[in-house]
N, C-alpha and C positions, 0 to 999 in steps of 0.2 A: 452963780451957777452958769456953767459954760453953755453957750448956744450951740444947738445942733446944726451942722452945716447942711445946705441944700443937697450937696452931693451925698451925704449920709442918708438923708430922707429919701432921695431918689433910689439909692441902692437898696434900702430896706423895702421900699415899695416893689422894686424889681424882684427881690427875693421872695416876697409874698406871692406875686403873680406867677413866677416860675414854679413855686411849690403848688399853687392852685392848678396850673396846667397839668402838672404831673399827676396830681390827685384825681382830677376830673377825667383825664384820658385813661387812667388805670381802672377807676371804679365807676365811671359814669356820673352824670350830674346828680341824679336823684339818690344814688347809693352812697355818694360821698358826703360826709359830714364836715362841719367846720373843724372838728377835732382832727379829722384826717388831714385837712389842709394845714393846721397848726403843726402836726407831726412832720409832714413832708417839708414844710418851710423851716422847721427847726426853731420856731419862735413861740413866745407866750401868747396867750389870748389877748392880753392888753396891748401887746405890740402890733398884732394883726388888726384888732378892732379899731385901733387908732386911724387906720387907713380905709378899712372896708367894714361895713355893717353886717355883711353876710354873703352868702353864695351868689345872690343875684348881682350885687355890686361887683363881685369878682368876675363873674361872667361878662358883665357889661364892659369892664375894663379890658378883658381879653378880646371881646368883639371890637372894641375901639382900636386896639393895637393892630388887629388883623386888617381892618379897613384902612387904618393909617398907613400901614405897610403897602397895601395895594395902591392906595392913592399916590404914594410917593413913586411907585414903579410907573404908574401912568404918566405922572408929571415929567419924570425923566424921559420916558419914551417920546412924549410929545415934543421934547426939545431936540431930539435927534433928527438929523437930516440925511436921508429920509427916515421917517419913523419906522420901527419894526412892523412887519406885517402881522395881522391878527393871530396867525398860528404861532409865530415866534413869541409875540407878546403874551398870549395866554399861557404858553408853556413857561415863560419866565415868571409870571405872576404866581402860577400854581406851585412851582418849585420853591419860590420864596415863602409862600404860606405854609407848605407842607414840610419843608426842610429848614426853615428859618427859626428864629428864636422862639416864636410863639408855638408853632407846630412841633418844633423840636425833633423832627424826623420820625415821630411816633406813628406807627401804623394805625393806632387807635384814635388819632386826632380827628379824622373825618367822621368817626362815629360820634364823637363829642359834638361836632358841628351839627350833625343830624339831630341829636338830642336837644341842642339849643334851639334849632329851628322849630321843632315840635313844641317846645316849652313856650315859645313866643306866642303861640296860638291862644294861650290862656293866661299868660303872665305879661302884663303891660309894662312892667319895669324892665323886662328883657326886650320886649317888642319895640320900644321907643328907640334905643340905640341901633337896633337892626334896621329899622325903617330909615333912620337918618343916614346910616351907612349905605343903604340902597340908593338913596337920593344922591349922595356924594359920588357913588360909582357911576351912576348914569351921567352925571355932569362931567366926570373925568373922561368917560368914553366919548362924550360930545366934543370935548376939547381935542381928543385924538382924531376924531372924524375931521375936524377943521384942519389938523396937521396933514391928514391924508389928502384932503382937497388941495391944499397949498402945494403939496408935493406932486400933484397930478395923478395920484393913485386911486382916487375915488371921485365919481361924478358929483357935481354941485347939487343935484336934485335928491341925493340920498338923505333920508330923515335920520339925524343923529340918534334920536331916542330909540328908533327901531334897531339900529346897530347895537346900541348899549344893551337893550333888553335881550337880544339874541346872544351876544357874547357872554353876558352874565348867566343866561340860562345854560349855556355850554359848561361854564365853570361849575355851576351848582349841580348840574347833572353828573359831571365827572366826580365831584365829591360824594354824591349819593351812591354812585356805582362803586367807588372805592370803599365806602363804609359798609355797603350791603354785601358786596361780593369779593372785595379784596384783591381783585386781579386787574384793576384799571391802572395803567401807567401813563404818565404825562406824555411820553413819547408817542403813545398810541393816539391820544387826542390830537397832538400836533400833526401827526401823519394823516389822520382822517380829515382834519380841517384843511390841511394843505391840498389834499386830493379834491375836496369839494370846491376850493377856491380856483382850481384849474379847470373846472368843467366849462365847456363851451357849447353853445347852442349850435347844432349843425345847420349849415346853410341849405336852404331849400332851392333845389335846382329848377 
């Protein structure tokens, strides 16, 4: 019996995840059944369950991909000299997530993200990868703060974790606005953050 190549296995896993993303963004996490995912992926139950036991594992895989994509963007940014400023970097990362392979450019994707966040409050299987991703993102921002310091863009007494939590809060808030109101654009966040970065304390005469 011929052995299945790793390339074939990876392509099949990709096919399933892409189908799951389309299903979840169209119908929402709770309203989407595994049958919906099977139909969207164009595969049999046996083919899908070989890779994922259910919706929770699929969502965990999607979350892992999102964080992996973001982590890669941070690592690339830290290697640049000088590294991109926070407004540029945040815009780049959000565009990658929303318009890249995982988000697929779907306007519904931020709504799915909100549903996943809510589900993690009562579902430990989903909460664990989200917590791990949060820890990794804080570490990635910490590395970027080091790059800012080396480039002379940020004082040495800045607490990296404070910067990390602030920038992540901006990204999460943007996704929430886009999901709830639909009129939030990445360029607006970039422009607003850029304006805040240019504020100066007036000199007292």
